[in-house]
C-alpha positions as CSV (number, residue, x, y, z in Angstrom):
1,M,49.8,-30.0,-79.4
2,S,49.1,-26.7,-80.7
3,V,51.3,-23.2,-79.5
4,H,48.2,-21.8,-78.1
5,H,47.5,-25.3,-76.2
6,K,51.1,-25.2,-74.9
7,E,51.0,-21.9,-73.4
8,L,47.9,-22.5,-71.8
9,L,49.7,-25.7,-69.9
10,S,52.7,-23.5,-69.1
11,D,51.2,-22.8,-65.2
12,Y,50.1,-26.4,-64.8
13,L,52.1,-29.1,-62.8
14,R,52.8,-31.8,-65.4
15,K,53.5,-35.0,-64.1
16,R,54.1,-38.3,-65.8
17,H,50.5,-39.5,-65.7
18,S,48.9,-36.0,-64.5
19,V,48.3,-32.5,-65.2
20,T,47.3,-30.4,-62.3
21,K,46.8,-26.8,-61.1
22,L,45.8,-26.6,-57.4
23,V,45.7,-23.2,-56.0
24,V,45.0,-22.6,-52.1
25,H,44.4,-19.2,-50.3
26,L,45.4,-19.3,-47.0
27,V,45.3,-17.7,-44.0
28,F,47.1,-17.6,-40.7
29,T,46.5,-15.1,-37.4
30,T,48.8,-15.1,-34.7
31,K,48.0,-16.6,-31.1
32,Y,45.2,-14.5,-29.5
33,R,45.1,-12.5,-32.9
34,R,47.8,-9.8,-31.1
35,K,49.4,-7.6,-33.1
36,L,53.0,-8.6,-33.5
37,F,53.9,-8.2,-37.4
38,D,55.6,-4.7,-39.0
39,G,56.9,-4.9,-42.6
40,F,60.1,-6.1,-41.6
41,M,59.0,-9.1,-39.9
42,I,56.1,-9.6,-42.8
43,E,59.0,-10.0,-45.3
44,Q,61.3,-12.6,-42.5
45,L,57.5,-14.5,-42.9
46,R,57.7,-14.2,-46.8
47,E,61.6,-15.6,-46.9
48,A,60.3,-18.6,-44.1
49,F,57.6,-19.6,-46.5
50,E,59.5,-19.5,-49.4
51,S,62.1,-21.6,-47.5
52,A,59.6,-24.2,-46.8
53,C,57.4,-24.0,-50.1
54,E,60.7,-25.1,-51.8
55,K,61.2,-28.4,-49.5
56,L,57.2,-29.0,-50.2
57,E,57.6,-28.5,-53.7
58,C,54.8,-25.8,-53.9
59,N,54.9,-22.4,-55.1
60,L,54.3,-19.0,-53.1
61,L,52.6,-17.2,-55.7
62,E,51.5,-14.3,-53.4
63,M,52.0,-13.7,-49.8
64,D,51.3,-10.5,-47.5
65,G,49.8,-9.9,-44.3
66,E,48.6,-7.0,-41.2
67,E,49.7,-7.1,-37.8
68,D,48.0,-10.0,-36.6
69,H,47.5,-12.3,-39.7
70,V,48.7,-13.1,-43.1
71,H,47.4,-14.2,-46.6
72,L,48.9,-17.0,-48.6
73,L,48.6,-17.8,-52.3
74,M,50.0,-21.5,-53.1
75,A,50.1,-23.8,-55.7
76,Y,50.9,-26.9,-54.6
77,P,51.2,-30.8,-55.8
78,P,48.5,-33.1,-55.2
79,K,50.3,-35.7,-53.3
80,L,50.4,-32.8,-50.6
81,A,47.8,-32.7,-47.8
82,I,46.7,-29.0,-47.4
83,S,46.8,-29.7,-43.3
84,V,50.8,-31.1,-43.9
85,M,51.2,-27.9,-45.7
86,V,49.6,-25.3,-43.3
87,N,51.6,-27.5,-40.1
88,N,54.8,-27.1,-41.9
89,L,54.3,-24.0,-42.9
90,K,53.3,-22.3,-39.6
91,S,56.3,-24.3,-37.9
92,V,58.9,-23.2,-40.1
93,S,57.8,-19.3,-39.9
94,S,57.4,-19.3,-36.5
95,R,60.5,-20.6,-35.4
96,R,62.1,-18.1,-37.8
97,I,60.2,-15.5,-36.4
98,H,61.4,-16.2,-32.9
99,R,65.1,-16.7,-33.6
100,L,65.8,-13.6,-35.7
101,N,63.4,-11.5,-33.2
102,T,64.0,-12.1,-29.8
103,H,62.1,-8.9,-28.7
104,V,58.9,-10.8,-29.6
105,P,57.0,-12.0,-26.5
106,R,55.9,-15.7,-26.2
107,Q,52.4,-16.0,-26.7
108,S,51.9,-18.9,-24.7
109,K,53.0,-21.4,-22.8
110,S,53.5,-23.6,-25.7
111,A,55.3,-20.4,-27.1
112,A,53.1,-20.6,-30.2
113,L,53.1,-17.9,-32.8
114,W,50.1,-18.7,-34.7
115,S,46.7,-19.7,-33.8
116,R,46.0,-23.6,-34.1
117,S,43.1,-22.7,-36.7
118,Y,43.4,-21.3,-40.2
119,F,41.5,-20.5,-43.5
120,A,41.8,-22.6,-46.4
121,C,40.1,-22.0,-49.5
122,S,40.4,-23.3,-53.1
123,A,41.2,-20.9,-55.8
124,G,41.5,-20.9,-59.6
125,G,41.0,-19.4,-62.8
126,A,37.7,-20.2,-63.3
127,T,34.1,-19.5,-61.4
128,I,32.2,-22.7,-60.6
129,E,29.5,-21.0,-63.1
130,T,31.8,-21.5,-66.1
131,L,33.1,-25.0,-64.8
132,K,29.5,-26.4,-64.7
133,E,28.7,-24.6,-68.2
134,Y,31.7,-26.2,-69.8
135,V,30.9,-30.0,-68.4
136,Q,27.2,-29.5,-69.4
137,S,28.2,-28.4,-73.0
138,Q,30.2,-31.4,-73.7
139,A,29.0,-33.4,-76.6
140,T,27.2,-36.6,-75.1
141,P,27.4,-39.3,-77.6
142,D,23.8,-41.0,-78.7
């Protein structure tokens, strides 16, 4: 394998029988879209997400947020369902925020910090058009 090829594959998750690069963009909103977060709490959320990522064998590529929502860009292994990842990230972060910020009021009887809904979108380095062109350019044998 050439040095150039090794460089291209350095960001990929290499296992015994597969090479993958699965990246998802997630957005979580607070319950009732209440404006709860300040800069300090966003950092606490980042720490909680990083901690959860270690256990899930994920990689938090980027994370930031505003008063009522957060955005995460995550690389994850193929064995992990996005719904499982979301549930874990939300529960770990909710517990941490409630533990470290006793002044934050409970948003509902269930004490949920996050809305049950979430946004998830696959994210990658190439556009769909680029991938289509690549697949179509393959030399079909006669």
